[in-house]
C-alpha positions as CSV (number, residue, x, y, z in Angstrom):
1,M,-11.5,21.0,5.2
2,N,-11.7,17.2,5.5
3,E,-8.2,15.9,5.3
4,L,-7.0,12.3,5.3
5,K,-5.2,11.1,8.4
6,Y,-3.0,8.1,9.0
7,I,-1.2,6.2,11.7
8,I,1.7,3.8,11.2
9,V,1.3,0.9,13.6
10,I,3.5,-2.1,14.5
11,P,1.7,-5.3,15.3
12,P,2.8,-7.3,18.3
13,G,5.9,-9.4,17.6
14,F,7.1,-7.3,14.6
15,N,9.6,-4.5,14.3
16,E,9.5,-1.3,12.2
17,Q,11.2,-2.8,9.2
18,L,9.0,-5.9,8.8
19,G,5.8,-5.0,10.6
20,A,4.9,-1.4,10.0
21,R,1.5,-1.0,8.5
22,A,-0.5,2.1,7.6
23,I,-4.1,2.8,8.6
24,I,-5.6,5.6,6.6
25,F,-8.9,7.2,7.6
26,N,-11.2,10.2,7.4
27,G,-10.0,13.4,8.9
28,L,-13.1,13.6,11.2
29,I,-11.8,10.7,13.3
30,V,-9.3,11.3,16.1
31,H,-5.9,9.5,15.6
32,K,-6.0,7.9,19.0
33,E,-9.3,6.1,18.2
34,M,-7.7,4.2,15.3
35,I,-4.9,2.3,17.1
36,P,-5.7,-1.4,17.3
37,K,-5.5,-3.0,20.7
38,G,-2.0,-4.3,21.4
39,F,-0.4,-2.4,18.5
40,K,2.4,0.1,19.0
41,C,1.8,3.5,17.2
42,F,5.1,4.4,15.5
43,S,4.0,7.7,13.9
44,A,0.9,9.7,12.8
45,G,-0.1,12.6,10.7
46,F,-1.9,13.8,7.6
47,L,-1.4,12.8,4.0
48,T,-2.2,13.9,0.5
49,F,-1.9,12.0,-2.8
50,T,-0.4,13.5,-5.9
51,F,-1.1,12.2,-9.3
52,N,0.6,12.9,-12.6
53,L,-0.6,11.7,-16.0
54,D,2.2,11.2,-18.5
55,L,0.9,10.0,-21.9
56,N,4.0,7.9,-22.4
57,K,4.3,6.4,-18.9
58,G,0.7,6.4,-17.7
59,L,-0.5,7.4,-14.2
60,D,2.2,8.1,-11.7
61,G,1.7,9.3,-8.1
62,G,3.1,9.9,-4.8
63,V,2.2,10.2,-1.1
64,Y,3.1,13.3,0.9
65,C,3.0,12.9,4.7
66,Y,3.1,15.8,7.2
67,G,2.1,17.1,10.6
68,K,1.5,15.3,13.9
69,S,-1.2,13.8,16.0
70,E,-2.3,15.9,18.9
71,S,-4.4,13.1,20.5
72,I,-1.4,10.7,20.5
73,G,1.4,13.2,20.8
74,I,3.4,11.7,17.9
75,K,5.0,13.4,14.9
76,S,5.0,12.1,11.3
77,C,8.1,10.7,9.8
78,P,7.4,11.9,6.2
79,A,9.7,9.8,4.1
80,F,9.3,6.6,6.2
81,D,5.6,7.0,6.5
82,A,5.1,7.6,2.7
83,M,7.1,4.4,2.0
84,I,4.9,2.4,4.4
85,I,1.7,3.8,3.1
86,K,2.7,3.0,-0.5
87,R,3.7,-0.6,0.5
88,T,0.4,-1.1,2.5
89,L,-1.7,0.2,-0.4
90,T,0.1,-1.9,-3.0
91,R,0.5,-5.0,-0.8
92,T,4.3,-5.0,-1.5
93,H,5.5,-5.0,2.1
94,P,8.1,-7.7,2.7
95,A,6.4,-9.3,5.7
96,I,3.1,-9.6,3.7
97,G,4.9,-11.4,0.9
98,F,6.7,-13.7,3.4
99,I,3.5,-14.5,5.3
100,K,1.6,-15.3,2.0
101,E,4.5,-17.6,0.8
102,E,4.6,-19.5,4.0
103,A,0.8,-19.9,4.0
104,H,0.9,-21.4,0.5
105,K,3.7,-23.8,1.4
106,S,1.8,-25.3,4.2
107,A,-1.5,-25.7,2.2
């Protein structure tokens, strides 16, 4: 079975609250190979997406995180990781919004 894997990384100079980002990739790749140079790996594991179609509300979905990375030796943090993955995919992370606003002010 070809599962989706992910890592939650923290860029240099950021903390977990403002800097955590998800990298999602094919299950054939080893977790350790996906950590960008200089980034801290906070957690890692596997994920699935769930989708529900409600005729009144439209498409609704969720992220389910589980497991651990053998190559890094780090467990998943299911609730935190799911939140970061959702924020990364929808570009709603607080630090992303702050960086964008600051870039527009200086332009």
